[in-house]
N, CA, C, O and CB atoms as a CASP TS submission, in Angstrom:
PFRMAT TS
TARGET T0000
AUTHOR 0000-0000-0000
METHOD Language model
MODEL 1
PARENT N/A
ATOM      1  N   MET     1       9.097 -10.526   1.774  1.00  0.00           N
ATOM      2  CA  MET     1       8.813  -9.402   0.906  1.00  0.00           C
ATOM      3  C   MET     1       7.510  -9.682   0.166  1.00  0.00           C
ATOM      4  O   MET     1       7.216 -10.820  -0.202  1.00  0.00           O
ATOM      5  CB  MET     1       9.983  -9.148  -0.087  1.00  0.00           C
ATOM      6  N   MET     2       6.746  -8.629  -0.042  1.00  0.00           N
ATOM      7  CA  MET     2       5.457  -8.736  -0.725  1.00  0.00           C
ATOM      8  C   MET     2       5.383  -7.724  -1.858  1.00  0.00           C
ATOM      9  O   MET     2       5.885  -6.606  -1.744  1.00  0.00           O
ATOM     10  CB  MET     2       4.291  -8.521   0.263  1.00  0.00           C
ATOM     11  N   LYS     3       4.751  -8.133  -2.951  1.00  0.00           N
ATOM     12  CA  LYS     3       4.403  -7.176  -3.997  1.00  0.00           C
ATOM     13  C   LYS     3       2.960  -6.787  -3.740  1.00  0.00           C
ATOM     14  O   LYS     3       2.086  -7.648  -3.636  1.00  0.00           O
ATOM     15  CB  LYS     3       4.604  -7.774  -5.455  1.00  0.00           C
ATOM     16  N   VAL     4       2.715  -5.500  -3.639  1.00  0.00           N
ATOM     17  CA  VAL     4       1.378  -4.967  -3.421  1.00  0.00           C
ATOM     18  C   VAL     4       1.055  -4.121  -4.643  1.00  0.00           C
ATOM     19  O   VAL     4       1.790  -3.191  -4.973  1.00  0.00           O
ATOM     20  CB  VAL     4       1.279  -4.130  -2.077  1.00  0.00           C
ATOM     21  N   ALA     5      -0.049  -4.445  -5.315  1.00  0.00           N
ATOM     22  CA  ALA     5      -0.377  -3.771  -6.566  1.00  0.00           C
ATOM     23  C   ALA     5      -1.829  -3.294  -6.561  1.00  0.00           C
ATOM     24  O   ALA     5      -2.714  -3.948  -6.010  1.00  0.00           O
ATOM     25  CB  ALA     5      -0.127  -4.704  -7.758  1.00  0.00           C
ATOM     26  N   SER     6      -2.048  -2.149  -7.184  1.00  0.00           N
ATOM     27  CA  SER     6      -3.389  -1.623  -7.418  1.00  0.00           C
ATOM     28  C   SER     6      -3.491  -1.291  -8.899  1.00  0.00           C
ATOM     29  O   SER     6      -2.557  -1.551  -9.658  1.00  0.00           O
ATOM     30  CB  SER     6      -3.686  -0.359  -6.523  1.00  0.00           C
ATOM     31  N   ARG     7      -4.605  -0.726  -9.314  1.00  0.00           N
ATOM     32  CA  ARG     7      -4.756  -0.318 -10.716  1.00  0.00           C
ATOM     33  C   ARG     7      -3.802   0.816 -11.077  1.00  0.00           C
ATOM     34  O   ARG     7      -3.578   1.073 -12.260  1.00  0.00           O
ATOM     35  CB  ARG     7      -6.197   0.111 -10.990  1.00  0.00           C
ATOM     36  N   ARG     8      -3.240   1.494 -10.090  1.00  0.00           N
ATOM     37  CA  ARG     8      -2.406   2.672 -10.339  1.00  0.00           C
ATOM     38  C   ARG     8      -0.912   2.418 -10.248  1.00  0.00           C
ATOM     39  O   ARG     8      -0.116   3.244 -10.696  1.00  0.00           O
ATOM     40  CB  ARG     8      -2.765   3.739  -9.379  1.00  0.00           C
ATOM     41  N   GLY     9      -0.519   1.288  -9.677  1.00  0.00           N
ATOM     42  CA  GLY     9       0.908   1.012  -9.560  1.00  0.00           C
ATOM     43  C   GLY     9       1.167  -0.181  -8.669  1.00  0.00           C
ATOM     44  O   GLY     9       0.241  -0.857  -8.221  1.00  0.00           O
ATOM     45  N   GLU    10       2.441  -0.429  -8.419  1.00  0.00           N
ATOM     46  CA  GLU    10       2.815  -1.520  -7.531  1.00  0.00           C
ATOM     47  C   GLU    10       4.101  -1.181  -6.798  1.00  0.00           C
ATOM     48  O   GLU    10       4.926  -0.404  -7.279  1.00  0.00           O
ATOM     49  CB  GLU    10       2.975  -2.829  -8.316  1.00  0.00           C
ATOM     50  N   ILE    11       4.254  -1.774  -5.630  1.00  0.00           N
ATOM     51  CA  ILE    11       5.457  -1.602  -4.825  1.00  0.00           C
ATOM     52  C   ILE    11       5.863  -2.964  -4.266  1.00  0.00           C
ATOM     53  O   ILE    11       5.048  -3.885  -4.211  1.00  0.00           O
ATOM     54  CB  ILE    11       5.226  -0.567  -3.675  1.00  0.00           C
ATOM     55  N   VAL    12       7.104  -3.084  -3.858  1.00  0.00           N
ATOM     56  CA  VAL    12       7.591  -4.249  -3.132  1.00  0.00           C
ATOM     57  C   VAL    12       7.994  -3.744  -1.752  1.00  0.00           C
ATOM     58  O   VAL    12       8.747  -2.779  -1.620  1.00  0.00           O
ATOM     59  CB  VAL    12       8.799  -4.963  -3.882  1.00  0.00           C
ATOM     60  N   ALA    13       7.475  -4.421  -0.724  1.00  0.00           N
ATOM     61  CA  ALA    13       7.736  -3.964   0.642  1.00  0.00           C
ATOM     62  C   ALA    13       7.867  -5.159   1.573  1.00  0.00           C
ATOM     63  O   ALA    13       7.373  -6.248   1.283  1.00  0.00           O
ATOM     64  CB  ALA    13       6.613  -3.022   1.133  1.00  0.00           C
ATOM     65  N   LYS    14       8.537  -4.937   2.686  1.00  0.00           N
ATOM     66  CA  LYS    14       8.659  -5.975   3.705  1.00  0.00           C
ATOM     67  C   LYS    14       7.319  -6.099   4.422  1.00  0.00           C
ATOM     68  O   LYS    14       6.721  -5.092   4.801  1.00  0.00           O
ATOM     69  CB  LYS    14       9.812  -5.651   4.716  1.00  0.00           C
ATOM     70  N   ALA    15       6.850  -7.326   4.609  1.00  0.00           N
ATOM     71  CA  ALA    15       5.567  -7.565   5.259  1.00  0.00           C
ATOM     72  C   ALA    15       5.773  -8.146   6.649  1.00  0.00           C
ATOM     73  O   ALA    15       6.725  -8.884   6.901  1.00  0.00           O
ATOM     74  CB  ALA    15       4.700  -8.503   4.414  1.00  0.00           C
ATOM     75  N   GLN    16       4.865  -7.798   7.536  1.00  0.00           N
ATOM     76  CA  GLN    16       4.835  -8.382   8.868  1.00  0.00           C
ATOM     77  C   GLN    16       3.379  -8.746   9.155  1.00  0.00           C
ATOM     78  O   GLN    16       2.517  -7.869   9.206  1.00  0.00           O
ATOM     79  CB  GLN    16       5.420  -7.391   9.959  1.00  0.00           C
ATOM     80  N   VAL    17       3.111 -10.014   9.338  1.00  0.00           N
ATOM     81  CA  VAL    17       1.754 -10.471   9.611  1.00  0.00           C
ATOM     82  C   VAL    17       1.519 -10.434  11.118  1.00  0.00           C
ATOM     83  O   VAL    17       2.280 -11.016  11.891  1.00  0.00           O
ATOM     84  CB  VAL    17       1.518 -11.906   9.043  1.00  0.00           C
ATOM     85  N   THR    18       0.449  -9.737  11.529  1.00  0.00           N
ATOM     86  CA  THR    18       0.113  -9.629  12.950  1.00  0.00           C
ATOM     87  C   THR    18      -1.395  -9.770  13.109  1.00  0.00           C
ATOM     88  O   THR    18      -2.133  -9.864  12.128  1.00  0.00           O
ATOM     89  CB  THR    18       0.610  -8.274  13.549  1.00  0.00           C
ATOM     90  N   THR    19      -1.831  -9.781  14.348  1.00  0.00           N
ATOM     91  CA  THR    19      -3.269  -9.786  14.629  1.00  0.00           C
ATOM     92  C   THR    19      -3.806  -8.363  14.817  1.00  0.00           C
ATOM     93  O   THR    19      -4.997  -8.184  15.068  1.00  0.00           O
ATOM     94  CB  THR    19      -3.561 -10.629  15.881  1.00  0.00           C
ATOM     95  N   ARG    20      -2.949  -7.362  14.700  1.00  0.00           N
ATOM     96  CA  ARG    20      -3.385  -5.976  14.877  1.00  0.00           C
ATOM     97  C   ARG    20      -4.194  -5.459  13.702  1.00  0.00           C
ATOM     98  O   ARG    20      -4.964  -4.510  13.849  1.00  0.00           O
ATOM     99  CB  ARG    20      -2.193  -5.086  15.092  1.00  0.00           C
ATOM    100  N   VAL    21      -4.028  -6.069  12.544  1.00  0.00           N
ATOM    101  CA  VAL    21      -4.780  -5.682  11.343  1.00  0.00           C
ATOM    102  C   VAL    21      -5.682  -6.862  10.986  1.00  0.00           C
ATOM    103  O   VAL    21      -5.195  -7.984  10.850  1.00  0.00           O
ATOM    104  CB  VAL    21      -3.812  -5.299  10.134  1.00  0.00           C
ATOM    105  N   PRO    22      -6.982  -6.629  10.833  1.00  0.00           N
ATOM    106  CA  PRO    22      -7.898  -7.731  10.535  1.00  0.00           C
ATOM    107  C   PRO    22      -7.563  -8.435   9.216  1.00  0.00           C
ATOM    108  O   PRO    22      -6.981  -7.839   8.309  1.00  0.00           O
ATOM    109  CB  PRO    22      -9.326  -7.213  10.488  1.00  0.00           C
ATOM    110  N   ALA    23      -7.936  -9.696   9.132  1.00  0.00           N
ATOM    111  CA  ALA    23      -7.753 -10.465   7.895  1.00  0.00           C
ATOM    112  C   ALA    23      -8.442  -9.739   6.735  1.00  0.00           C
ATOM    113  O   ALA    23      -9.542  -9.205   6.883  1.00  0.00           O
ATOM    114  CB  ALA    23      -8.319 -11.916   8.050  1.00  0.00           C
ATOM    115  N   GLY    24      -7.775  -9.732   5.587  1.00  0.00           N
ATOM    116  CA  GLY    24      -8.325  -9.066   4.412  1.00  0.00           C
ATOM    117  C   GLY    24      -7.923  -7.613   4.262  1.00  0.00           C
ATOM    118  O   GLY    24      -8.262  -6.980   3.262  1.00  0.00           O
ATOM    119  N   LEU    25      -7.203  -7.069   5.241  1.00  0.00           N
ATOM    120  CA  LEU    25      -6.756  -5.674   5.189  1.00  0.00           C
ATOM    121  C   LEU    25      -5.236  -5.617   5.209  1.00  0.00           C
ATOM    122  O   LEU    25      -4.566  -6.508   5.731  1.00  0.00           O
ATOM    123  CB  LEU    25      -7.343  -4.861   6.368  1.00  0.00           C
ATOM    124  N   ILE    26      -4.710  -4.540   4.625  1.00  0.00           N
ATOM    125  CA  ILE    26      -3.277  -4.249   4.661  1.00  0.00           C
ATOM    126  C   ILE    26      -3.114  -2.853   5.236  1.00  0.00           C
ATOM    127  O   ILE    26      -3.829  -1.927   4.853  1.00  0.00           O
ATOM    128  CB  ILE    26      -2.620  -4.362   3.232  1.00  0.00           C
ATOM    129  N   PHE    27      -2.174  -2.706   6.154  1.00  0.00           N
ATOM    130  CA  PHE    27      -1.807  -1.382   6.652  1.00  0.00           C
ATOM    131  C   PHE    27      -0.402  -1.089   6.164  1.00  0.00           C
ATOM    132  O   PHE    27       0.480  -1.944   6.243  1.00  0.00           O
ATOM    133  CB  PHE    27      -1.897  -1.301   8.220  1.00  0.00           C
ATOM    134  N   ALA    28      -0.194   0.102   5.666  1.00  0.00           N
ATOM    135  CA  ALA    28       1.140   0.515   5.228  1.00  0.00           C
ATOM    136  C   ALA    28       1.377   1.944   5.680  1.00  0.00           C
ATOM    137  O   ALA    28       0.495   2.797   5.572  1.00  0.00           O
ATOM    138  CB  ALA    28       1.295   0.388   3.680  1.00  0.00           C
ATOM    139  N   THR    29       2.573   2.198   6.187  1.00  0.00           N
ATOM    140  CA  THR    29       2.897   3.566   6.585  1.00  0.00           C
ATOM    141  C   THR    29       3.109   4.423   5.336  1.00  0.00           C
ATOM    142  O   THR    29       3.591   3.943   4.310  1.00  0.00           O
ATOM    143  CB  THR    29       4.161   3.595   7.493  1.00  0.00           C
ATOM    144  N   PHE    30       2.744   5.682   5.444  1.00  0.00           N
ATOM    145  CA  PHE    30       2.935   6.593   4.315  1.00  0.00           C
ATOM    146  C   PHE    30       3.571   7.900   4.764  1.00  0.00           C
ATOM    147  O   PHE    30       3.605   8.866   4.002  1.00  0.00           O
ATOM    148  CB  PHE    30       1.603   6.871   3.624  1.00  0.00           C
ATOM    149  N   HIS    31       4.065   7.940   5.974  1.00  0.00           N
ATOM    150  CA  HIS    31       4.604   9.173   6.545  1.00  0.00           C
ATOM    151  C   HIS    31       6.048   9.453   6.161  1.00  0.00           C
ATOM    152  O   HIS    31       6.526  10.574   6.333  1.00  0.00           O
ATOM    153  CB  HIS    31       4.498   9.121   8.026  1.00  0.00           C
ATOM    154  N   TYR    32       6.742   8.460   5.647  1.00  0.00           N
ATOM    155  CA  TYR    32       8.164   8.606   5.391  1.00  0.00           C
ATOM    156  C   TYR    32       8.436   8.714   3.895  1.00  0.00           C
ATOM    157  O   TYR    32       7.745   8.082   3.097  1.00  0.00           O
ATOM    158  CB  TYR    32       8.937   7.431   5.988  1.00  0.00           C
ATOM    159  N   PRO    33       9.426   9.502   3.507  1.00  0.00           N
ATOM    160  CA  PRO    33       9.720   9.691   2.081  1.00  0.00           C
ATOM    161  C   PRO    33      10.047   8.393   1.342  1.00  0.00           C
ATOM    162  O   PRO    33       9.770   8.284   0.148  1.00  0.00           O
ATOM    163  CB  PRO    33      10.871  10.645   1.929  1.00  0.00           C
ATOM    164  N   ASP    34      10.631   7.409   2.028  1.00  0.00           N
ATOM    165  CA  ASP    34      10.988   6.157   1.346  1.00  0.00           C
ATOM    166  C   ASP    34       9.798   5.206   1.202  1.00  0.00           C
ATOM    167  O   ASP    34       9.929   4.143   0.594  1.00  0.00           O
ATOM    168  CB  ASP    34      12.106   5.457   2.101  1.00  0.00           C
ATOM    169  N   SER    35       8.650   5.573   1.752  1.00  0.00           N
ATOM    170  CA  SER    35       7.444   4.767   1.597  1.00  0.00           C
ATOM    171  C   SER    35       6.739   5.179   0.316  1.00  0.00           C
ATOM    172  O   SER    35       6.312   6.325   0.171  1.00  0.00           O
ATOM    173  CB  SER    35       6.501   4.922   2.823  1.00  0.00           C
ATOM    174  N   ALA    36       6.620   4.239  -0.608  1.00  0.00           N
ATOM    175  CA  ALA    36       6.036   4.554  -1.917  1.00  0.00           C
ATOM    176  C   ALA    36       4.570   4.155  -1.997  1.00  0.00           C
ATOM    177  O   ALA    36       4.018   4.050  -3.092  1.00  0.00           O
ATOM    178  CB  ALA    36       6.816   3.857  -3.022  1.00  0.00           C
ATOM    179  N   VAL    37       3.938   3.935  -0.859  1.00  0.00           N
ATOM    180  CA  VAL    37       2.571   3.414  -0.854  1.00  0.00           C
ATOM    181  C   VAL    37       1.576   4.344  -1.545  1.00  0.00           C
ATOM    182  O   VAL    37       0.561   3.869  -2.054  1.00  0.00           O
ATOM    183  CB  VAL    37       2.125   3.169   0.564  1.00  0.00           C
ATOM    184  N   ASN    38       1.828   5.629  -1.579  1.00  0.00           N
ATOM    185  CA  ASN    38       0.889   6.538  -2.239  1.00  0.00           C
ATOM    186  C   ASN    38       0.871   6.362  -3.754  1.00  0.00           C
ATOM    187  O   ASN    38      -0.018   6.894  -4.421  1.00  0.00           O
ATOM    188  CB  ASN    38       1.236   7.972  -1.901  1.00  0.00           C
ATOM    189  N   PHE    39       1.835   5.625  -4.313  1.00  0.00           N
ATOM    190  CA  PHE    39       1.770   5.298  -5.736  1.00  0.00           C
ATOM    191  C   PHE    39       0.616   4.352  -6.030  1.00  0.00           C
ATOM    192  O   PHE    39       0.213   4.213  -7.185  1.00  0.00           O
ATOM    193  CB  PHE    39       3.085   4.677  -6.202  1.00  0.00           C
ATOM    194  N   LEU    40       0.077   3.700  -5.006  1.00  0.00           N
ATOM    195  CA  LEU    40      -1.021   2.751  -5.174  1.00  0.00           C
ATOM    196  C   LEU    40      -2.391   3.412  -5.090  1.00  0.00           C
ATOM    197  O   LEU    40      -3.385   2.838  -5.533  1.00  0.00           O
ATOM    198  CB  LEU    40      -0.923   1.666  -4.135  1.00  0.00           C
ATOM    199  N   THR    41      -2.447   4.591  -4.537  1.00  0.00           N
ATOM    200  CA  THR    41      -3.725   5.214  -4.212  1.00  0.00           C
ATOM    201  C   THR    41      -4.168   6.222  -5.266  1.00  0.00           C
ATOM    202  O   THR    41      -3.441   6.518  -6.215  1.00  0.00           O
ATOM    203  CB  THR    41      -3.637   5.893  -2.868  1.00  0.00           C
ATOM    204  N   ASN    42      -5.357   6.730  -5.079  1.00  0.00           N
ATOM    205  CA  ASN    42      -5.970   7.654  -6.021  1.00  0.00           C
ATOM    206  C   ASN    42      -5.714   9.098  -5.588  1.00  0.00           C
ATOM    207  O   ASN    42      -6.099   9.469  -4.479  1.00  0.00           O
ATOM    208  CB  ASN    42      -7.480   7.384  -6.136  1.00  0.00           C
ATOM    209  N   PRO    43      -5.085   9.919  -6.416  1.00  0.00           N
ATOM    210  CA  PRO    43      -4.817  11.307  -6.034  1.00  0.00           C
ATOM    211  C   PRO    43      -6.011  12.236  -6.253  1.00  0.00           C
ATOM    212  O   PRO    43      -5.888  13.445  -6.056  1.00  0.00           O
ATOM    213  CB  PRO    43      -3.634  11.825  -6.809  1.00  0.00           C
ATOM    214  N   ALA    44      -7.166  11.694  -6.659  1.00  0.00           N
ATOM    215  CA  ALA    44      -8.349  12.539  -6.876  1.00  0.00           C
ATOM    216  C   ALA    44      -8.730  13.239  -5.572  1.00  0.00           C
ATOM    217  O   ALA    44      -8.615  12.661  -4.491  1.00  0.00           O
ATOM    218  CB  ALA    44      -9.544  11.694  -7.409  1.00  0.00           C
ATOM    219  N   LEU    45      -9.179  14.476  -5.682  1.00  0.00           N
ATOM    220  CA  LEU    45      -9.542  15.252  -4.501  1.00  0.00           C
ATOM    221  C   LEU    45     -11.012  15.069  -4.144  1.00  0.00           C
ATOM    222  O   LEU    45     -11.878  15.001  -5.016  1.00  0.00           O
ATOM    223  CB  LEU    45      -9.241  16.727  -4.726  1.00  0.00           C
ATOM    224  N   ASP    46     -11.273  14.990  -2.840  1.00  0.00           N
ATOM    225  CA  ASP    46     -12.639  15.012  -2.342  1.00  0.00           C
ATOM    226  C   ASP    46     -13.246  16.356  -2.744  1.00  0.00           C
ATOM    227  O   ASP    46     -12.606  17.387  -2.539  1.00  0.00           O
ATOM    228  CB  ASP    46     -12.692  14.794  -0.779  1.00  0.00           C
ATOM    229  N   PRO    47     -14.448  16.384  -3.304  1.00  0.00           N
ATOM    230  CA  PRO    47     -15.012  17.640  -3.800  1.00  0.00           C
ATOM    231  C   PRO    47     -15.285  18.687  -2.720  1.00  0.00           C
ATOM    232  O   PRO    47     -15.302  19.882  -3.014  1.00  0.00           O
ATOM    233  CB  PRO    47     -16.279  17.354  -4.522  1.00  0.00           C
ATOM    234  N   VAL    48     -15.495  18.261  -1.490  1.00  0.00           N
ATOM    235  CA  VAL    48     -15.803  19.205  -0.418  1.00  0.00           C
ATOM    236  C   VAL    48     -14.544  19.583   0.363  1.00  0.00           C
ATOM    237  O   VAL    48     -14.236  20.766   0.510  1.00  0.00           O
ATOM    238  CB  VAL    48     -16.852  18.611   0.529  1.00  0.00           C
ATOM    239  N   ALA    49     -13.822  18.590   0.860  1.00  0.00           N
ATOM    240  CA  ALA    49     -12.675  18.847   1.728  1.00  0.00           C
ATOM    241  C   ALA    49     -11.389  19.131   0.955  1.00  0.00           C
ATOM    242  O   ALA    49     -10.430  19.651   1.525  1.00  0.00           O
ATOM    243  CB  ALA    49     -12.459  17.671   2.643  1.00  0.00           C
ATOM    244  N   LYS    50     -11.356  18.793  -0.344  1.00  0.00           N
ATOM    245  CA  LYS    50     -10.161  18.979  -1.186  1.00  0.00           C
ATOM    246  C   LYS    50      -8.971  18.185  -0.667  1.00  0.00           C
ATOM    247  O   LYS    50      -7.831  18.639  -0.766  1.00  0.00           O
ATOM    248  CB  LYS    50      -9.793  20.460  -1.264  1.00  0.00           C
ATOM    249  N   ILE    51      -9.229  16.998  -0.111  1.00  0.00           N
ATOM    250  CA  ILE    51      -8.195  16.114   0.423  1.00  0.00           C
ATOM    251  C   ILE    51      -8.047  14.927  -0.516  1.00  0.00           C
ATOM    252  O   ILE    51      -9.055  14.344  -0.915  1.00  0.00           O
ATOM    253  CB  ILE    51      -8.540  15.642   1.873  1.00  0.00           C
ATOM    254  N   PRO    52      -6.814  14.545  -0.889  1.00  0.00           N
ATOM    255  CA  PRO    52      -6.632  13.368  -1.748  1.00  0.00           C
ATOM    256  C   PRO    52      -7.076  12.078  -1.056  1.00  0.00           C
ATOM    257  O   PRO    52      -7.008  11.964   0.168  1.00  0.00           O
ATOM    258  CB  PRO    52      -5.167  13.249  -2.169  1.00  0.00           C
ATOM    259  N   GLU    53      -7.524  11.122  -1.843  1.00  0.00           N
ATOM    260  CA  GLU    53      -7.964   9.822  -1.330  1.00  0.00           C
ATOM    261  C   GLU    53      -6.756   8.906  -1.128  1.00  0.00           C
ATOM    262  O   GLU    53      -6.669   7.851  -1.757  1.00  0.00           O
ATOM    263  CB  GLU    53      -8.989   9.165  -2.297  1.00  0.00           C
ATOM    264  N   TYR    54      -5.835   9.296  -0.267  1.00  0.00           N
ATOM    265  CA  TYR    54      -4.605   8.544  -0.071  1.00  0.00           C
ATOM    266  C   TYR    54      -4.725   7.421   0.949  1.00  0.00           C
ATOM    267  O   TYR    54      -3.784   6.642   1.098  1.00  0.00           O
ATOM    268  CB  TYR    54      -3.521   9.468   0.346  1.00  0.00           C
ATOM    269  N   LYS    55      -5.838   7.308   1.656  1.00  0.00           N
ATOM    270  CA  LYS    55      -5.865   6.366   2.774  1.00  0.00           C
ATOM    271  C   LYS    55      -6.560   5.048   2.494  1.00  0.00           C
ATOM    272  O   LYS    55      -6.465   4.134   3.313  1.00  0.00           O
ATOM    273  CB  LYS    55      -6.517   7.001   3.922  1.00  0.00           C
ATOM    274  N   VAL    56      -7.256   4.907   1.374  1.00  0.00           N
ATOM    275  CA  VAL    56      -7.994   3.680   1.104  1.00  0.00           C
ATOM    276  C   VAL    56      -7.902   3.338  -0.374  1.00  0.00           C
ATOM    277  O   VAL    56      -8.104   4.206  -1.223  1.00  0.00           O
ATOM    278  CB  VAL    56      -9.466   3.819   1.537  1.00  0.00           C
ATOM    279  N   CYS    57      -7.600   2.090  -0.693  1.00  0.00           N
ATOM    280  CA  CYS    57      -7.686   1.604  -2.067  1.00  0.00           C
ATOM    281  C   CYS    57      -7.630   0.085  -2.068  1.00  0.00           C
ATOM    282  O   CYS    57      -7.105  -0.523  -1.136  1.00  0.00           O
ATOM    283  CB  CYS    57      -6.549   2.194  -2.939  1.00  0.00           C
ATOM    284  N   ALA    58      -8.170  -0.523  -3.110  1.00  0.00           N
ATOM    285  CA  ALA    58      -8.124  -1.969  -3.254  1.00  0.00           C
ATOM    286  C   ALA    58      -6.767  -2.369  -3.820  1.00  0.00           C
ATOM    287  O   ALA    58      -6.251  -1.718  -4.728  1.00  0.00           O
ATOM    288  CB  ALA    58      -9.276  -2.476  -4.162  1.00  0.00           C
ATOM    289  N   VAL    59      -6.192  -3.444  -3.279  1.00  0.00           N
ATOM    290  CA  VAL    59      -4.890  -3.933  -3.741  1.00  0.00           C
ATOM    291  C   VAL    59      -4.882  -5.455  -3.815  1.00  0.00           C
ATOM    292  O   VAL    59      -5.730  -6.134  -3.236  1.00  0.00           O
ATOM    293  CB  VAL    59      -3.766  -3.441  -2.810  1.00  0.00           C
ATOM    294  N   ARG    60      -3.899  -5.965  -4.545  1.00  0.00           N
ATOM    295  CA  ARG    60      -3.561  -7.385  -4.560  1.00  0.00           C
ATOM    296  C   ARG    60      -2.204  -7.519  -3.893  1.00  0.00           C
ATOM    297  O   ARG    60      -1.329  -6.672  -4.073  1.00  0.00           O
ATOM    298  CB  ARG    60      -3.549  -7.976  -6.026  1.00  0.00           C
ATOM    299  N   ALA    61      -2.032  -8.582  -3.124  1.00  0.00           N
ATOM    300  CA  ALA    61      -0.739  -8.811  -2.466  1.00  0.00           C
ATOM    301  C   ALA    61      -0.280 -10.227  -2.759  1.00  0.00           C
ATOM    302  O   ALA    61      -1.069 -11.172  -2.748  1.00  0.00           O
ATOM    303  CB  ALA    61      -0.835  -8.573  -0.929  1.00  0.00           C
ATOM    304  N   GLU    62       1.019 -10.354  -3.023  1.00  0.00           N
ATOM    305  CA  GLU    62       1.596 -11.685  -3.247  1.00  0.00           C
ATOM    306  C   GLU    62       3.035 -11.699  -2.767  1.00  0.00           C
ATOM    307  O   GLU    62       3.728 -10.681  -2.790  1.00  0.00           O
ATOM    308  CB  GLU    62       1.520 -12.084  -4.745  1.00  0.00           C
ATOM    309  N   ALA    63       3.468 -12.862  -2.335  1.00  0.00           N
ATOM    310  CA  ALA    63       4.850 -13.022  -1.875  1.00  0.00           C
ATOM    311  C   ALA    63       5.800 -12.870  -3.058  1.00  0.00           C
ATOM    312  O   ALA    63       5.486 -13.266  -4.180  1.00  0.00           O
ATOM    313  CB  ALA    63       5.052 -14.402  -1.186  1.00  0.00           C
ATOM    314  N   VAL    64       6.966 -12.288  -2.786  1.00  0.00           N
ATOM    315  CA  VAL    64       8.001 -12.126  -3.798  1.00  0.00           C
ATOM    316  C   VAL    64       9.157 -13.031  -3.408  1.00  0.00           C
ATOM    317  O   VAL    64       9.835 -12.795  -2.407  1.00  0.00           O
ATOM    318  CB  VAL    64       8.461 -10.627  -3.930  1.00  0.00           C
ATOM    319  N   ASN    65       9.372 -14.049  -4.192  1.00  0.00           N
ATOM    320  CA  ASN    65      10.487 -14.971  -3.944  1.00  0.00           C
ATOM    321  C   ASN    65      11.721 -14.501  -4.683  1.00  0.00           C
ATOM    322  O   ASN    65      11.631 -14.049  -5.824  1.00  0.00           O
ATOM    323  CB  ASN    65      10.123 -16.409  -4.372  1.00  0.00           C
ATOM    324  N   GLY    66      12.870 -14.604  -4.044  1.00  0.00           N
ATOM    325  CA  GLY    66      14.121 -14.243  -4.696  1.00  0.00           C
ATOM    326  C   GLY    66      14.407 -12.752  -4.714  1.00  0.00           C
ATOM    327  O   GLY    66      15.356 -12.326  -5.373  1.00  0.00           O
ATOM    328  N   HIS    67      13.613 -11.936  -4.006  1.00  0.00           N
ATOM    329  CA  HIS    67      13.882 -10.492  -3.929  1.00  0.00           C
ATOM    330  C   HIS    67      15.136 -10.282  -3.088  1.00  0.00           C
ATOM    331  O   HIS    67      15.327 -11.001  -2.107  1.00  0.00           O
ATOM    332  CB  HIS    67      12.659  -9.709  -3.319  1.00  0.00           C
ATOM    333  N   PRO    68      16.003  -9.321  -3.433  1.00  0.00           N
ATOM    334  CA  PRO    68      17.245  -9.107  -2.690  1.00  0.00           C
ATOM    335  C   PRO    68      17.049  -8.907  -1.180  1.00  0.00           C
ATOM    336  O   PRO    68      17.908  -9.293  -0.387  1.00  0.00           O
ATOM    337  CB  PRO    68      17.956  -7.915  -3.254  1.00  0.00           C
ATOM    338  N   GLU    69      15.916  -8.304  -0.781  1.00  0.00           N
ATOM    339  CA  GLU    69      15.686  -8.077   0.649  1.00  0.00           C
ATOM    340  C   GLU    69      14.916  -9.219   1.287  1.00  0.00           C
ATOM    341  O   GLU    69      14.735  -9.214   2.504  1.00  0.00           O
ATOM    342  CB  GLU    69      14.936  -6.773   0.862  1.00  0.00           C
ATOM    343  N   GLY    70      14.452 -10.204   0.516  1.00  0.00           N
ATOM    344  CA  GLY    70      13.634 -11.273   1.054  1.00  0.00           C
ATOM    345  C   GLY    70      14.446 -12.430   1.392  1.00  0.00           C
ATOM    346  O   GLY    70      13.918 -13.437   1.864  1.00  0.00           O
TER
END
């Protein structure tokens, strides 16, 4: 289990380390209602497209020891 935090919030999620995502990056699904990853991102709208900035943000990640799911 990992705690992933940004300036806007934090979540605890199960992590899987693979070679599919380059070092220094985190990929998280956001398509499902139980995925709280959008709490980490910026809801500000792009001035032209009017689309929220939900796909990119800086985060910190750390292992969570003793979490019920870990």
